[in-house]
N, C-alpha and C positions, 0 to 999 in steps of 0.2 A: 333855936330858930335860925335857919340858914340866912346868911347875909353876905352876898357876894360883893366884893369891893369894886369890881370892874367887869366889863363885858367880856374880858379875856377869859373868864371862867368857862365860856362856851367851849373853848378848845379842850377843856378837861371833861366837860359833860358829854361832848360828842363821842369820844371813844368809849366812855362808860356806857352811854346809851347804846352804842353799837354792840358792846359786849353783853349788856342786859337783854337786848332784843335777840342777839344770837342764842343766848341761853333759853329764851322764851321759844324761839323757833324749834330748838331741839327738844325742849320739854313737851311742847304741844304737837310735835311731829308735823310741823307745817308743810314740809315738802310733799307730804302725802295728803294732808287734810286741806291745805290752802295753797296750792302750788303757785298761783299768780301772786298772791299777797306775800308769799315767802320770798319771791324774787324781788319784789318792791322793797322789802325790809332791808335788803342789802345796801340800800341808799339812805338809810335813816340818819346817817352822819352828814349828808349833803346840806339839809336845811341849817344845821349848826354852823357849818363852814361858811355858807352864804351869808348868814347873819353876821358872823365875825368879819368877813371881808367887806360887807356893806357898811357895817359900823366903822370900820377903819377908814373906808373910803370917804364916808360922810362925816367922820370925826364925831360920831354919836357917843356920848359919855354915859348913857342911861345904864343903870345896873339891872334893869328889869328884862333885858334881852335874854339872859341866861334862864330866867324863870319862864319866859315865853317859850323858849326852846324846850325846856323840861316839860311844860304843859303839853306841848306838841307831841313829845315822845310818849308821855303818859296817855294822851288821847289816842295815839296810834295803837298803843298796847291794849287799851280798852276796846278799841274797834276790832282788833284782831281777836281778842278773847270772845267778844260778842259774836264774831263770825263763826267761831268754832264752839259755840256754847253747848252743842249736843254732847261734847266731850266733858265728862264730869269734873276732872281737874281744871278745865277752863272756866267752869262756873265758879269753882272755889277761888281761882285767880281773879275773876271779876269782882267777887266779894272782897278780896284782899286789896285790890288796886283802887276800887271806887272811893273809899273814904280818903285815901291819900291824895287822889286826884282832886276830890272836892276841897280838901284842905289847901292844896297848892293853888286852886282856883280862887278861893277866898283870900289867901295871902297875896296873890297877884293883884286882886282888885283893891285891897285896902293899903297895899304898900305904895309908898311915894316913889317918884322917879329916882330918888337918891337911894332907894333901898331901905328907907326908914318905915317902921310900922308905928302907928299911933299907940300911945301908951295904954289907952283904954282897951285896946285889942291885944296887947302884947302877951299878957298872962294867959288869956283864953286860947290864943293861937299856939303858945308854947305847950299848953295842956293837950290841945287838939292834935298837935304834931306828934307828941309822945304816944297818944292813944292810936293815931293812924299808923305809926311805925310798928307798934306792938301788934295791932290788928293785921297789918301787912305781913309781918313775919309769921304770925300764928297761922294765917290761912295759906301762906306759902308752904309751911310744913304740912298742913292738912292736904293741900293739893299734891305735894310730893308723896305723901302716904297713899293718897288715892291712886296716884299714877302707879306706884309700886304694886298696889293691890290689883289694879286693872292689868298691869303687865303680867302678874302671876296668873290672873284669870285668862289673859290672852294666851300665855304659854300653855296653860292647862287645856284651853280650847284647841290650840294647835296640836297638842299631844293627842287630845281626843279625836280631832279631825284626822290626824296622821294615823292613829290606831283604827279609826273608822275606815279610812281609805285602804289601810292595809287589810282590814277584815273584808272589805268589799272586794279588794283584789284577790284575797285568798278564796272568798266565796265564789268569785268569778272563775278562778282557777279550778276550784273544786267542782263547780258546775260543769266546766269544760271537761274535766277529767271524768266526772260522772257520766256526762253525755257520751264521751268517747268510750268509757267502759260499758255503758248501756248499749251503745251501737255494737261494740265488740261482742258483748254477751248475746245480743239479739242475733248477730251473725253466727255466733257459735251455736246458739239454740237452733237456728235454721239448719246449720250443718249437722247438728246432732239429730234433729228430726229426720233429715234426709238419710243420715247414716242408719237411724233406727228403722226407717222404712225399708232401706236396702237390707238391713240385718234380718228384719222379719221376713222379707221375701226370700233371702238366702236360707233362713232357718226353715221356712215352709218347704223350700226346694230340697233341703237336706233331709227333713222329716219324710218327705215323699220318697226321696231316694232310699232312705232306710226302710220304709215300708215296701218299696219295690224290691229291695235286696232281700228282705225277709220273705216277700212273696215269691221271689225266685227260688229261695231255699225250699219254701213250701211246695212250689210247683214241681221241683225236681223230686221231692219225696212223694208227692201225690202221683206223679207219673209212674213211680215204681209200685206204690201201694195199689193203684187202680188197675195195674196190669194183672195182678192175681185174680180179682173177681172177674175181670174181662176174660181171662184165660178159662176160668171155670164156666162162664156163660157160653163161650165159644165151644168148649169141649162138650158140655151137656146139650147144647143146641145141635151139635153134629151127631151125638149119640141119639138124641131124640128123633132126628130126621131118619136115622137108620132104623129106629124102632118103628116109626110110622110106615116106612117102606116094607119092613118085615110083616107088619100087621096087615097092610094092604094085600101082600102076597098070600098070607094065610087065609084072608077072607075070600080070595078068588078060588081056593081049592074046593073041590066038591065035598071032600070029607074034612071039614073045618075042625080044628082042635080048639074048643072053647076055653079049655084051661090055659092053653098057651096064649090065646088072645087076652085072657084076663091078666096073665103075668106081664105081657107086653104093655097093656094099658096101665098096670100098676107102676111098671118101670118108667113109663112115659110121664105119669103123674109126678113121680118122685123127681124125675129130671126137671120138670117144669118148676117144681118147688125150689130145687137148687138154683135154677136160673133166676127165679124171683128173689131168692135170698141174696145171691151174689150181685144181682142187679141193684138191689137195695143198698148193699154195701158200697158199690161204685157210686150210686146216687148220693149217699151220705158223705163220701169223700169229696165229691164235686161240690155239694152244698157247703161243706166246711170251707173249701177253698174260696167259694164266692163270699161267704160271711167274712172270711179273713181279709179279702181284697177290698170289700166295700167299706165306706166310712161307718164308724160306730154310731149306732142309734142312741147309745147311752142308756138303754133300757136293760135292767137286770132281770134275769130269768133263772129259775132253779136249774142248776147244772150239775151233772155227775162229773165231779173233778177227777175221779179215777179213769173214766173213759176218756175225758179230755186230755189228761196227762199221758195216757198210754198212746193215744192217737198221735199227739205231737212228738212223743219220744221216737216213734217209728218214722214219722215224716221227716224229722230233723236228721235222723241217721241215714235214711235212704237219700235225702237231699245231698248229704256230703258224699255218699258213695256214688251218686250220679256224676260227681266231678272227678272222683278218684276211685276207680274200681278196685284198686289194690288195698284200700283201707278197710279194716274190719275192727269191730269193737264188741265188747260184751255188754249187753243191755240188761239191767237189773231193775225191773219194776217191782215195787213193794207197796201195794195199795191196801188201805184199811177197808175191808168189805162192809163194815158197819157205818162207813162215812155217809152222812145224810146229804141230800142235794143242797148246794149252796147257791144263793142268789148272787150271780156275777154277770158281768158283760162278757159273754163267752168269747167273742172274737177278739176283744181287747186282752183278756187273760191268755188266750191262745197265742197272741203275739208275744206276750211276756215269756211264756213257756218256750216258744220257738226260739226266741232270742237267747234265753239262758241255755237251752239245750245245744243250740248251734255253737255258742261259745265253749260249752263243755266238750263237744266233739272236736272243736278246733284245738283246745288245750291238750287233749289226749293224743291227737294226731301230731302236734308239735313235739311232745315228749317222745312219741314213738320214733320220730325221725332222728332222734339223738342216738338211737341204736343201743339203748340200755339192755343188758342181758336179762332175759326172763320177764321183761315188762309186758303186761297185758292191758291194753286200753279198756277201761271200764267206765260206763256212765250209768248212774242209777237215779230213779225217780221214785219218791215215796210220799205217801199221804198218811196223816193221822190226825185224830182230834185231841186237842189239849184244852180242856175246860170249855170255855165259850169261843175258842179259836180253832181254826183248821190250819194245820201246817202242811205245806207242800215244799218238799226238799228236792233240789237238783244237785247231785254230787258227782264229781269226777276225780280221777287220780292222775290229772294232767300236770302241767308245769307249775301250777300254783302262782301266788302273787306275794311280793313283799308287802310289809305294812304301809310303806309310803304310797304304794299303788292302791291298796285297799282304801286309803283315806280319800282318794280322788275318783274312785271307780264310777261313782254315780254322777259326777260332774258332766255337764254338757260338753261335747266335743273332745272329751278325754278318751284316748284309746291307746292300747298297748300294741295294737296290730301295726304292721308296716303300712306305709303310705299306699293308698289305693285299695286296701283290704278292709277298711272300717271307717265309718263316719264319726264315731265317738258319740252317737246319739242313742244307740240301742238300749244300753243300761239306764241312761237318763230317762228315756221315754218309759221304760219298764218300771222304774222307780215312781214316776208320776202316776202311771196307770194304777199301781198297787196302792200307793199311799193316798193320792188325791181322788182317784176314781173309785176306789173300793174301801177306803178307810182302814187299810191294813198296813203292814210293815214289810220291808224287803231288806234283809241283812245278808252279809257275806262273811264267811269264815274261810281262811285260806292259810296254807303253809307253803312257802316257796319250795318247789321241787317235789312236793307230796300230793297236792291236789287242792280243790276248791269246792265249797258247798254254799249254795244260795238257799236261803230260807224265806219262803213266802208265808206270812201269817194273815189270815182273813177272818173277820168276824162271821159267826154262823147266823 
């Protein structure tokens, strides 16, 4: 049991109290939890000093003054702990200090002014003091353990909050990047749509140009081909007019020669039949030109491929000769007479033949211009039936193609002709017409410097 001999012990308790309170402030984090009370605790030593000075001035010799100051300090500690009781270690400290405060209060009440405790209470107070100190120390350790645990939890929460904030920042950054990327992709998509629209427009224009180019080749050939029947029509019409004049003169004679009149009428009838025949030929050529120039109906009709191939062979040849009168080539048609009619879209397949034949005549003309001794430009077209397929072959002995060119020959916009002489769509369109439009195949076989052969296979 503490027993101070003089009030001067206050000067020892005051700094101790200041140190204990300072440790308490730090332990309970009072600057943050109780800012005003924390500032007031800086002056906990003042009451002790005042008691000491007052006792010295008044010459008070009571030994209870130090106990009174200690009770004051303990009361302040309890008040502070109660103020921050929401903090778990503070509640443990409250449990720790309360028994010791109660003990000191009882000791202060029963103690005499001289610091003596009645003998009947001395043993009980000594026991109580030991229990209170052990209790105080135990719960201080408990509070310290709780504080460490809470500190770990706080650090863990801070780490989690930091990680959460980092994730939120990353999510925000990702969202920003996604929005930027989405905006960029949307802009690119718009640009691609615009480019696609422009490409389709350009492609349509190029296809139309290719059609017009083939139509030009066809027209030149037709102009030459139609000239022959027109010449026959004109010649037979002129002869028929002479026959009619001669017949009229014979009828005006008094001695008419009926046999001569009959011969003249027979010749006139024969001439009219020839005029009709060649007029039909001219009409057929014009009809073919109109079918070639108009948009395809997509309707398949039984077609004589021999006649179609022969017609376009001559049209393509005369189309090139219309541009270059000095050009001559040997035409070799080889048609299977037993070939049955094949259901095709005649104007589309005519475009394919015209394109292949125009390319063939172009190739032999290019080789002819090299001036090879003994070279004779030759283009052949042949038909034959192979099982359930009909083969239509277009062959030339022109410049030929290397393997690297053969691999690309059916690609859109690929051309071996100089700029301005080809669009690169002819063979691509021909390939689509044969494969997609007719369910057939279009293949090429070529040797550079020797010639090229295109093979069209169509189902019967």
